[in-house]
C-alpha positions, 0 to 999 in steps of 0.5 A: 390840883391838877398834875402839872400844877403839883409838879410846878409846885414841887419844883418851886418848893425844892428850889425854895429849899436849895436856896435857904440851906445854900444861904445858910452858913452864911446867914448863921456866920452874919448873925453870929457876928450880931449876937455873939451866939452861935447857938442863938443865931443857928435858932434864928436862922432856922426861925427866919428860913420856916418864915420864908418858907411860907412867906416867898411863895406867896410874895416871890423870892426876894431880890437879895434872899440873903439880905432878907434872912439875916434882916428876918433872922436878926428880928427873931434874935431879938424876939427871942432874947426879950422872951426869955426870963429875969436872969441876965436880963440886963445882959440880954437886953444890952445884946438886944438893944445892940443887935437892934442898932446894928448896920444892916451891911451886906457887902462882900467884904463885912459877908467875906469875914464873917464866915473866916470868923465862923471857921475860926471858931468851930476849929477853936483849939478849946474844943475836942478835933472830933468836935471840931469837925463835927461842928463844921460839918453841921455849921459850915455845910448845913448837914443835918445832924442825921447827916453828919453822923452818917458821914463820921460814922456815929449814932445820930443820938451821939452826934447830937449830944457832941454838937450841943456839947460843942456849943456849950463849951464854945459858951463856957469858955468865951471863944471869941467870934474872930480871926486870930491874932497873927501870932496864933494863925500857924497853929490853927491853919492846919485844923482850919485847912482841914475844915475847908476841904471837908467844905469842898468833899461834902460839894464835891462829891455829896451824897445828900444835896442837889447838883447845884448845891453841890456846885455852890458848896464847892465854889464857896470852899474855893473862895474861903481857900484862896482868902485863907491864901490872902491871910497866909500867904506862902503857906504850903498847907494852904496853897496845898489846900487850894492847889488840890480843890481848884485841880479837881473843881477844873472837872466839874463840868466833865464828871456828869453826862447830861442823864446825871450819870458819872461820867470816870476820869479816863472818859471825861471829855478833856475839852471841858475842863476849866484849864485856867483853873487847873493851870491856877492849880498846878502852879499853886501844888508846884509852889506847896511843894517848893515850900515843904521841901524839907518836911513834906506836907499832906496837902502839897502831896496830894496835890501832887497827885492831882497835878499829874492827872491835870498835866497829862494830855489824855488818860492813857498818857497819865504818869501813873508811876509817879502817881504812885511814887507821890503816894509812896510819900504820901502813906509815910505822912498819913498811913490810913486805910483810906490813903492806902487803899487809894494807892491800890488804886493807883498801882492798877492804873499802872498795870499791877492789878494783882498786888493792888488787889492783895493790898486792898484784901490786906486792909482792915476797917474799911468793911462799911466803906464804900469804896473799898468793896467798889475797888474791890469789884473793879480789881476782880473784874478786871482780872477776870473773877466776874462772880466776885466782882459782881458780889462786891459790886452789890455790897458796895451797892448797899453802901451808897445812897447815891443813885448816880453810883448806883447805876454807875455800879448796875452799868458795870456789873449788869454785864454790859459793856464796861464805861471805862 
């Protein structure tokens, strides 16, 4: 095989892997509806993906990869049910027959509802909060167990056990795969909103996926956010969620240059921002703030911060004092170290670098957090403490496996002109 053929084969393999990973969420959702069993659905989809990796290079990618995967996974699930032992044979055979008779409906409405059902299943209150987050990252975001463990800062073995227990809890508690009744929705919507935001964040700032896949995840989260707003119109939590995603996603085309390097917000070409998307986000943010005046809603406040960037015609005209004020509101709702770190960054942009550095140095529990070290490096650089800045940047570099983030640090702290 020539070098050119090897590169072509490798590129084709990467394309297949990206398609399979991108379709996995929806295929698992649809098969879970058909089988009523999340574990069976995940195993069958994994089998179908392996079959696709062996078949598609010979036959070509089918016109509708999702439909192909759902049908193949359905047949694998039927085979699995019928191979199992005698215990509960009647029940399994009933599921297999129902699965065999189920129509292959790939309409937009059916697929949309499947995804909503899966979200509410992952976020069922019978599951512990940490299990809800872990299961959502694994099933909805399609992260591997190792990736979920890394995101949530726990050992991989611990995460594997947590995910297994969550699936067992769903089966043992008889958790139904459905969107809950209207009276149960308000109790569940905050957890669901957080889950969708996790999906968006993994797509918007993923360290593990390719550019196309990242955008696909973020697009999916925005789509789900719209569905939730339609499901519960006027809810500040959901309007704020959708506003944040739209405002951040409106900058997607300006965040990277042609070389794949990060372009900081201050340097972005705002003509490349999606103004229609940003405008929709601003309107939703305003509605969310109006709807939570008596008790400020966290997602609404974060949306207000994002809107401050969107309404500024240039980076220089950004109202950083207003952003700091919004962060003051947010801190009253969530005084977590990460929120305090973001407030410190805004304080620096308002011209108070020394106060910002003092605030960052006072934070606890972020020694292994990339952005804590990266923020310290930037503040130290601005204050003329170049040696200390370089040390902080080195520590930050060790905490990310994102080549784009590593190159950004190299550019800013290698003696070259800072990329501001």
